[in-house]
C-alpha positions as CSV (number, residue, x, y, z in Angstrom):
1,M,131.7,113.6,94.0
2,K,130.3,111.8,91.0
3,R,127.9,109.0,91.7
4,R,128.0,105.7,89.8
5,S,124.7,104.3,88.6
6,A,123.6,100.7,89.1
7,F,122.0,100.8,85.7
8,R,125.1,101.1,83.5
9,V,127.0,97.9,84.1
10,A,128.7,96.5,81.1
11,A,129.1,92.8,80.6
12,P,132.6,91.5,80.2
13,E,133.5,90.7,76.6
14,G,131.9,87.5,75.3
15,L,129.3,87.4,78.1
16,D,125.6,88.0,77.3
17,P,124.5,91.0,79.5
18,T,121.4,89.1,80.4
19,E,123.5,86.4,82.0
20,R,124.9,88.8,84.6
21,W,123.2,89.0,88.0
22,E,122.6,92.7,87.5
23,A,120.2,91.9,84.7
24,R,118.0,89.9,87.1
25,G,117.8,92.6,89.8
26,A,114.4,93.9,90.9
27,C,115.7,97.4,90.2
28,R,116.0,96.6,86.5
29,T,112.3,96.4,85.8
30,E,111.0,99.2,83.6
31,E,108.9,100.5,86.5
32,N,111.9,100.6,88.9
33,R,114.4,101.9,86.4
34,A,112.2,104.9,86.0
35,Q,112.7,105.6,89.7
36,A,116.5,105.1,89.7
37,D,117.0,108.2,91.8
38,N,115.4,106.4,94.7
39,W,118.5,104.3,95.2
40,Y,120.6,107.5,95.7
41,A,118.0,109.5,97.7
42,P,119.1,110.7,101.2
43,S,117.5,108.7,104.0
44,S,115.8,112.0,105.0
45,N,113.7,111.6,101.9
46,R,111.7,108.8,103.5
47,E,109.3,108.2,100.6
48,A,112.1,107.5,98.1
49,F,114.3,105.7,100.6
50,N,111.5,103.4,101.6
51,A,110.5,102.7,98.0
52,A,114.1,101.6,97.2
53,M,114.3,99.5,100.3
54,R,111.0,97.7,99.4
55,V,112.3,96.9,96.0
56,C,115.5,95.5,97.4
57,A,113.7,93.4,100.0
58,G,112.1,91.2,97.4
59,C,115.1,91.2,95.0
60,P,116.3,87.7,93.8
61,V,119.9,88.9,93.6
62,R,120.1,90.9,96.7
63,A,123.0,88.9,98.1
64,E,125.0,89.3,94.9
65,C,124.3,93.0,94.8
66,L,125.5,93.5,98.4
67,D,128.6,91.4,97.8
68,A,129.5,93.4,94.7
69,A,128.9,96.7,96.5
70,L,131.1,95.6,99.4
71,K,133.9,94.4,97.1
72,R,133.8,97.8,95.2
73,R,133.4,99.7,98.4
74,E,130.4,101.4,96.9
75,A,130.2,104.9,98.5
76,W,126.8,105.9,97.4
77,G,123.3,104.6,97.3
78,I,121.4,101.6,98.4
79,W,122.9,98.3,97.2
80,G,121.8,94.9,98.3
81,G,119.2,96.5,100.6
82,L,121.8,98.3,102.7
83,T,122.7,102.0,103.0
84,E,126.3,103.4,102.7
85,S,126.6,103.5,106.5
86,Q,125.3,100.0,106.9
87,R,127.9,98.7,104.4
88,R,130.7,100.6,106.1
89,G,129.7,98.9,109.3
90,I,130.0,95.5,107.7
91,L,133.4,96.4,106.2
92,R,134.6,97.7,109.6
93,K,133.6,94.4,111.3
94,R,135.3,92.4,108.6
95,Q,138.5,94.4,109.0
96,A,138.4,94.1,112.8
97,S,137.8,90.3,112.5
98,A,140.7,90.0,110.0
99,E,143.0,92.0,112.3
100,Q,142.0,89.9,115.3
101,Q,142.7,86.6,113.4
102,A,146.1,87.9,112.2
103,A,147.2,88.8,115.8
């Protein structure tokens, strides 16, 4: 399966790319962009995984990143400081809550 990269987000027509939340992410600094594979490292690669989680922990747009990943149902990588399985858990809880409210 092909993985999408957090670093190739195009701005909608007419919007300056620096105005998007993605441009303000901690992962967008030169130092962190050079380590982009960390965001897609398996959790068994503790060094890369922990490096990515540290960057996310201090990110000013962590909430926006997580929200976007949940909306897109991002299947790979660390987004908003959460792993794929953590995001799936949130989506399952949301689905169960929606079903419960609909009943």
